N, C-alpha and C positions, 0 to 999 in steps of 0.2 A: 849533602841529603842523601841517604840510602835509597838506592831504588829497589822497591818489594817486588820480588819476581812472583810467579804465581804459586809455586809451591808456598811460599809465606801467606799469599793471600788465601790459601785452601785453609790455613792455620787460622788465619782471621777469622773466618767464617764459624770454623770449628769452635773457637774459644768464645766468640759471642754467644754463640748458642749455648755454650757451657756456663757462659756467666750467669745465664737466667736459673741456672738450678745452684748458684753458688751464694750463699748468704755473705761472704766476704769478697772485696776486690783486691786487685793487684795494683801496685805503682807501676803502670805501664806508660811507654810512650809510644804515640801512634802518629804515622805519618799522614799529613793532609791527604784527603779521598781515600781513605781505608776507613775501616770500621773503628770507631772510637771504643775502646774497651771500658773506659771508665765509666759508662754507664751501664745500668743492668736492666734497662727498659726500652725495647724496640720495637713498641707499639708506635704508629705512625703520628705522634702527636705535633710533630714539626712537619714541614714539607718535604722532608726526606724520609724514606722508609727506613733507611739504616744512619744511624747518627755518626758524625764523622766531625773532627776537628776542622774547622774552616778558618782558612789564613785571610785577614781583610787588611788592604793597605787604604789608609784616609788621606786624601788631598789636603796638606797643612798649606795654606795660601796667605801669607799674611798682607798681601797686595791686593786688597779689594777694590780697585779703580778699574774702570771699563776697559777691556782689551778692545782692540781695533775691530773684532768681528761681532761684537753686540752692541746693543744700544737700548738705553732706557731700563737697565737692570740695576737693582741694589744688592750688592754681594756681602757676604758675611763669612767668618771664618770661626765660628763656635761651636764646638762638637763635644763638649765635655759630657753633656747628657747621654749623648749617641755611645761613647766609649764605655761609659759606666752599664749603660744596658746589654751591649755587645759581649763586655767581659762577663756580665754576670750570667750570660748565656753560654758561656763556655768558648767564645769567639776569640782567636788570637788576633788582635790589634796592633797594627803597626802605622806610625805616621810618616808618611813621605813628602819631602818638599820638592820644589819645581827642580831644584838642582840634583835632587836624586833621581827623579825620573829622566831627567835631561842624560843623566849618566846611566841610564838603563837599567835602574834597579827595579822596574815596575815590569815582572816576567810572569808567566804563568807557571813556571816551575816554583816560584816562590810566593805568588798570591793567588789565591781563588776569585778575590772579588775586590774591585776597587770603587771606593766610594767617594763622590763629589758633594759635599754638603753645603748647600746654597752658595757655590763657588765654581768657576770655571778654570780650565788650564790656561797658562799664559802663552801667549803667542808661539813661544820657542819649544814647546812640549805638546802641542796639540798631535802631531803624527805619532809620538811616542805613546799618549793615551789610547790613541786609536789602533795602534799596533797592538797593544794588550788585548783590545776587545777584538781585533782581528784574528788573533791567535786563540780564541776560545775563551779568553776570561771574560766574568760578570762582571757589570757594572750597574751600580745603584746610584741614581743620583735624586737630590733632593731640589725642590722649588728652583731657584734661579741658575742650577746647573743646567736646565733644560735647552737652553741658547746655544751651548756646545754640542749637545746630542744632535740638535738639527742642524747646526753649523758644519759638522763632521760627516754628517748624510748617516749616522749610526742608528737614530730611531725613525727617521723620516729620510728616505733617500731621496726623496724629489727636493728636500730642502738643502741639499750640499751646496756649501757655500755662502747660506743664508742661515740666520739665527731663528727663522720661522715665525717671528712674534707677529700676530694679528694675521697671519696666513694659516698656521695649524694651532695656534695657542694664544692666550693672554692671560693678565693678571685681573683679579676682581677682589673686591673685599668679601670677608665671609669666613667662618671659621667649622661650619659643620659639615660632614661629609657621609655619604650613603654608601653601604657595600652593594656593589652591583651583581656579582657573580659569586659562586662557589668556585674555589680554585686553590692549589695547594699553598699560595700566598695567604688567602682569607678563611683558609680552612678551621680557623678558631672561631668565625663568625658565620652568621645567617644572613641570607640576603636581607636588607633592608636595617641590619643594624647600623649603628653609628659610631663615629669616633671623630674628634675635633683637633684643629691646628691653631696657628696663629691666626691675626686678624685678617691677613691677606693670603691668597691662595691663587696658583696659576693651574690652568687647565686647557686641556685639548678642546678643540671642537669636532666631538667625535665624528658628526655627520661628515666633516670633511675628511678627516683621518681616514675613513672607511673607503673613500675613494682614492686611496693612495696605494703603491705597489705592495705595501704591508698590511692593507686593511683587512684581509681575511687571517691574519696571522696574530696581529695586536689583541690583547686583551684588555677590555675594560674592566679594573678591578673596585673602584669606586667612582662615584660620581658626587659633584656638588649636591647636598641635598635641596630636594625640590626642582631639579632640571638635570634629566637623563643625559642631555647633549654634552655636558660639561664634564670630561673625564677628568678625575683629579689625581688617579692612581692607575698606572697600565704596566703591563708586562708584556716583553715581547723576546720569542725566540725565532730570529728569522732562519728561514731554510736555505736561504743563498750564501751567507756567510757570517762570519762573527759569533760572539757568544751571548748570552742570554742578557737582557736589559729590563730593569724596573726603575720607574720613575714615580717618585711619592711627593706629597706636599709636605710643607712644614721646612722649618729651617735645622731640627735637631738640636739647636741649643737648649729646648725644652722638649720633650717628648710628648705629645698631644694624647690627651685623655682617651683612653681605649685604644691606644695605636701601637703599644709595644710590642704585640704579636703580628702586626702588620710587618713591621721592621724585621724583626728575627726570622720569620717566615720567608720574607724576600731574600735575606741572606742565604738560608738554607738552599731556597730553589735556585739561586744563580749559582751557588758553588758547583763547577764542572764534575761529571762522572766520566772521566775520559776512557777511551778505549786504548789510547797510547798516547805517548808524547813525544813530539819531534822537537829537533832544533836543526837550525839551518846556520851554517859556518859563516860568518862575515869577518872573523877576526884574521882570516889569511885572504883576505881582498879576493872573493871569487869574481870571475870575469862578469857574471850575471848576477842580479840584484832581484829579490822578490818584489818590494814597492818602489814607488817613484823616488821616495826620498832615503834608498840606501846609498849613501854617499860614499860607502867603503867599496863599492864595487866600478867597474868600468862601464857597465851598462846596467843601470838600475830599471826596476819595474818590469821583470820578464817572467816571474812566477805567482803573480796575483791570483790567477785563476785556480791554480792548482792547490795553493794554500788554502783558499776558500772552498775548494771541494772537500779537500781532507778535513778542515776544520768542521764543515757541516755534517760530517759524519763521525763527529764526537771524538776527535782528536785534537789534541792541544798542539801549538805551534809558537816556538821562539826563535829568535835571533841570537847567535853567539857573538857577542861583540868582544873587540881586544880588552883585554884585562891586565892589570899590573901584576896581578896574582898569578897570570898564567893564562893560555887559550885552551888547549886541549889538556885538561887535568882531570883526574878521577872525581874530584870535589863537583865540577861543573857537569861532566857527561853523566854521573850517576843519576841526574836528576831525569834523565831521558830515556827513550827506549831505541831511539832512532836519530843518528846523525847524518844529515846532508852535507857533501863537500862537492862544491862545484868549481872546476878548473881553478885552483887557487894560483894567484899571481905573487903570493908570498909564500918564502921558503917554509915548510914543515919540518922542524928540527927532529933529530933522532929521537930525543926523548920523548916530545909529542907523538911520533909513530908508534913507539913503543907502549905509550899509554893507552892510545885508540887500540892497539893490537889487544892489550889486557884488557880492556874493557870489552871488546867483541868475546874475546873467550870466555868472560864472565857473562854473558848474556846479552849486550848490546848489538845493535845492527846499524849497517853503515849502507849508504845509497851513494854511490861516486859517478859523477857526471863529468867525463872528460869530452876530447873533442879531435877532430881530424889533425894529426900531428904535422902535417905538411902545411898547416896556414896558421897565420897569427900568432906564432911563436907557441902554439898550443902543445907541441913537443915538451916544452919547459913545464906548464901546467901538468901535462900527463905525468912527467916524471914524479912530480910532488905527489900526485894521488898513488902512483905506484909505490911510494914510500909508506903508505899506509896498507898496503897490499903485501908487502914483505912476508914470506911464509905461508902465503896462501896460494890457490890453485889457478889463480886468474889474474892477470895483469893487462893494461893498456901496451898495445903495439904501438912502439914509437917511430914506426916507418911508414906502414899502410896508410894512405888516404883516398877517400872516396867522395866524389861531388854528385849534385844533383837530387832531387826528390823520389824517393823510391818507397815502394809498399814491402817491407820485410815478411820473410815467412817464419811463423811461430813453431816451435819445438813443444811438444807436449809438457806441461807443468802446470801447477794450481793457478799461478799468476795469470796465464793465459785465458782464464775463465771469461765468456763473453766478448772475445777478440779473435778477429780472423786475420786482419792487416794492421799494421803499425807502420805509419809514414815517419821516414827519417831523411835528412837531408845531408848535409855536408858531414863526413863520418870517419872514423878511424876503425880499427879492429882490435878484437880482444884474444890474447893468448890464453888457450886453456890447458890445465893439465889436472890429473888425480881427479878429486870428487867434484871440481867446478862442473857446471852444467850450461849449456846454451840455451837461451830462451827466444832469441830473435837471429835469423841468419839471413845473407843475401850471397848468392853466389860463391857459396863456401866460405865466406868469412863471418864469423860471429861479431854481432854488433851489440849485444846484451847479454849479460851471463849472470849467474849466480852461484852461491854455495853456502850450505850449510857448514859453518867451522866453529870449533870449540863449542860453546854455548849459544852463539850468535849467528847471523846470517849477514851476507854482502851480496848487494846488487851492483853491478857495474855497466854503464853505458859510454860509449865511445863518442857519443853526441849529446850534448847539453841542451839543444834546442826543441826536441820532439815534444816535450811538454811544457814548453814556454807559452805564453798567452796567445800569440800568434798561430801555434801550430796544435796546441792541445785539443781543438775540435775535429781536426783531421781524422779520418779511418777510426780505429779504435783506441786513439792515442789517451783519450780522458779515461776510459774502463781501465786499460793498463795500468794509468799513473794511479788509480785507486788501488788497483790490485795489490801493486808493489808494497804499498803500505800497510795492506791488510797483511800479507805475508812477512814482511819485515818486522812487524812489530807483535808476531805471533809465535815467536820462536819458541817460546816454553808454554804455549797454550795446550791445555789438556781438555778443552772443550771444542768440538766441532759443532758448528751452528749452520744448520740449512733452512733457509727463510726465502719463502717467495710472496709474503705478505704485499698486496699493491696499493695500499691506500697511504701509507706513509711518504714522505717527500723521498727517502731512499732507504735500502735495506738495515743500513746501519743505525736508524733510529725508529726502527719498529717497535713495538710493545714487549717482545722478547729480547731483542737487542738491548734496549732501554733497562730490562731487568737483568740482564748480566752485567751491565755497566755498573748498576746500583749497588749490585752485590761486589763489585770489583774482581771479577772473573774474566781472566784473558781468555778470549775465544778466537778462533779462526772462523771467519764467513764464508760461507759458501751459496750459491743462488741457482745453479744449473745442476740437474741431476747428473750428467757426466762427470761434473768436476766433484761431486759429493761422492761418487763412486772412487774416482781418483783419489781423493784426500783419505777416505776411509782405507783404501789398501796401500797409500804411502807412509802414514804415520799411525802409530798408538795413541789412542785417545781413550781419556776415562770415561768421558760423558758424550753422548751424541744427542744434540736436540733437533728435533724436525718440525717447522712450522710449516704445514703445508695447507694453505686455503685457496691456492690458484691451479696451476696445472697438474694432471695426475702425475704421481710418481713413477709409475711403470713398473713391470713385471721385474727387470734385472736390478733396480734400484732397492725394490722390496726384498729382494735375494740378498743383495749385498748387506742390507740391514739386519736381515736375517741371520746371517753368517756372524755379524758383528754380535748380537746378543747371544748367539750359541757359543761364542768364544769368550762370554764373561764380560761383554760391554753394558755398561749402564745407559738406558735410553728413555727419553722424554718424547713422545711423540704427540702431535694434533694434526689430524688430517680427516678428509670427509671422504676417502678413496677404498674404503673396505668393501663397499658395493661393487666396486669396478673390476675387483678382483677377488671375489668374496670366498675361494677356497685356498688362497696363497698360505704356505706353511708358516709365514710370519705371523698371522693372526692366532694359530693354536698355539705358537711359542709364546706369545704374548697373554695367553691365558682365556682366550674368548674366541667366539666363531661369529659369522654375520647372522643377524635375524632379520633386520628390516631398516629401510632407510628412516634417519630422524625426521618427524613432521615438520614442515617449515614453520618458523617464527614461535617455536615452543620453548620453554624455560627449561632451564638444566636446574635440578632440585639436590641439593646437599644431603646425603644419606648419613654420613658419618661425620657430623660437625666438630667430634674430638680430634679428627686427623689432622696433623700438621698443615697438609697443604691448603686448609681453610682457616688455620688460624696462627700461621708463624712464618714469617717475621709480622704478617699484617694478620690482623684478627678481622676477619671479613665481616663476621657479624650477622649478615644476612641470610635468609635460609635458602636464596636460589640466585641463579644468574640469568638475567634476561637478555636476548640477542637485541642488537639495535641494528648492525650492520648485516645485510643479508647477502651472503655469496651465492644463493640459488639453491645450492646442496650445503645443508648445515652440518651434516655429520650420518652417522648410524647408529642404531640401536644394537646392542650385542648380548650374546647369550654367553655367560661367563661360566668357566670351568671351575672345579672344587679347589683346584689348586691356585685359584686366583681371588681376589677381593673386589667388590663393587663398592666405590664410594661416592659416587653421583649417578642420576639418571632421570629418565623423560618424567617419572611420576612423583608424586609428594613423598610418598615412602618407598623404602626398597621392594622392587617387584621384579619378580625373574623374567628376563629377556628384554629389559628396558634399561639397560646398563649404558652409559656414556663413558664414564672413568674407570679404568681398572689397573689395578696394582698385581703385580705378579713378580715371577722369578726372585723370589726371596727378597722383594723389594727394591730389585735392579731394573724394573722397567714400569713406565707409567704412561698408560695409553689414554689418550682423549678423543673419543669418538664425537666430540661435539667441538666444533672449531672455536678455540680460545678466542681467537681475534675478533669474533663477532660481538663480543662483550664490551661494546667500545662506549658504554654509559657508566652512571656510577650509580648503580642500585643501591649500594650500602652508604651512599651519602659520605663519602670519605674524603670527596675532592680529588681522588685518583680515578682512573677509568679501571674497571674491574678487571679487563683482560691482563693490564699490567700487574694488578696485585695477585691473579693468579698464577702468573708466569713466576713473579718474584717467589710465591711459596713453593711451588712445585720445584723449581730450581734449588731452593735453599734444602729442602727435603731430600732431595736426591743427592746434592754434593755434601752435605753433612754426613751421610753415611758412607760417601767414597772416601771423604777424610778420615773419619773414625774406622772404616771397615769394621763394624761390630760383628762379631761371630753369631751366625744364626743356623741353630739346629734343626732346619726344616721348617716348613710353614711360611706365613708371610709376618714381617715382623710388625708387632702392634704399635699403638702410640706408647704403651707403659715400655715395653722393651726397648724402644728408641730413647726414651728418656733416661732409663735405667744406664743405657750404653753410654750415653753423653755425661752423665754423673760419675760414672766409672772411670772413663778417659781423663775427665777433668781432675780427678782426684789424684792421678799419676803425677800432674805438674806439667808446667808448659814445657821445661827442657826435655822432658821424656818423650812429651808429644812430637817435638821437633826431631828428635833422634828417631823415633820410630818411622816417622814419615821420611827421612833421609835414607834409612835403611830400606824402605819400601822402594824408593826411587832408584837405588842403585841394583 
């Protein structure tokens, strides 16, 4: 599989936009989780905003006898109708046997969704399936597959070790189901619409489920007709671990009446939109493993919490098992953005080291965890890591060793955001030369270091335990463990995101972060204004996005942003802070001045419905946005200068000094004086939150211009100019566009 880097993702969005203007289509092959260029309709008629090719694995299990962990269930293995339905919807379907799964063919690199159709994994592969889910893969289960999801603790954590029957769910005769709520999976239905399945159905006791640890996160999609407490279809995206889950009634040997859209939309919703892809090397017998079942390690079960933390932030996580075709090969590594190597007890060959080096030069990143070379033969495992660092400016010191738990001292770097102390125990040291940089030190010794090298990045630690389950909660170990993944997977990012939205479980799954992932744009995330300033000064960014509904940005940050725009940078900004510093020079550069505070709980009215930020790729349709979340200060009303354009405001029609959204600087800056994140409802009845839709459209509008770089001779680019520019670019041809983009990067 070819890893598509950011510059190619730029082209994906540009070409997708251009496809809307072309009457013909081109025979293009698209990687899963990127935009599917074979469609020319991007309106959100499915549960994804941007269509993409989805790769599904269906479990083929002819043995339908009861495994030891279930009781009283009847299993089947007939899913012909389901395959026909999915393939007709453009889904790539592969059947996997128990032997395939046992041999580790079920990975997030190869499949987006795994389907259990009225069957359950045999005993020898229950952990393999759970491993796919823990790595961020989506799971769709039908009917009697539910006992496994409960037994594995996937859908009801409290049920782990028990199939949950009669405690959380049961079977009952009946065929009719009632749609309970509007959701991306039920978006083709209205509440109280009906569909049917076979004679028997299984259902959750909804009132019981609400009392579990996932009660606030699980969504009742449908219920047994006539009984709201019998939930027959549910969706769950847990905030603590794993990928998304959907359970549906029916055996899928015959698709129920009016049920097809429920299934295809569920597949769409389950498909990950990852920020990055990570692989943990088990092929060279690391000293520590991730899960308790990692029997290729000396000590399994050490990095479960860390894996769960990063998967809950929209990363995907696989393990690299030994393969007869080779371990560190480009064909395997190219599926990932980050390789994690921990104290390998098996020899890394010279050819493997060369392969990893070439992969890093081409944009891959490496996280290498060694340890104290004076203990437990770690000098030998450190030597193996040093093979991967040949030709770089950092290596593990094979002599120095230290013991005891100590708090390290940080060195200024983006990965230190939110961190003051890092606790580390027995450790070695790192030798630095050239461009390598220290990150954490103690007593003159470097203990964690990094390097930008080739087109990739490297972080090396001389202790492998600081992010283990027993230590990740110490000091700021957890925050730093998240930061390094953000930095390592963003080596080619051209978008810098500042976000401080406080309502989402974490900053990586806020509405604006989800919008960027939906569009497939690689971005570097920051949440502290000091580190926003640092990142702006360290790197050249194409687009800066500021989502600021919480702490004030401060004068120095506004000045840094002003300089960024002055130097030609592209900006999308949503903040309430104009009134806090009303005369700052940034505001005049963005084409307006402060007039008055936005009245509380007021609507935002669309003044130019033809503009793309209101209709592409999401055709919003409604005439206004209504706030649901109240931050206390909703934003500001603005007086717009003649060289800028008002797009939306406080009044029903365009009124002077009542503007909230301003486009200026030749289309390079888009300012939102009303906090986008307040639109947590679904005023346009699309089954998506309005804030997510507006972020999607604003980012698409700006990024499309960045990629195309249309020549604008004065004034603000209008909608007609925007479309003509894309039509002209697309007429040049795909190869020409790619060539121009490469020339620009050089």
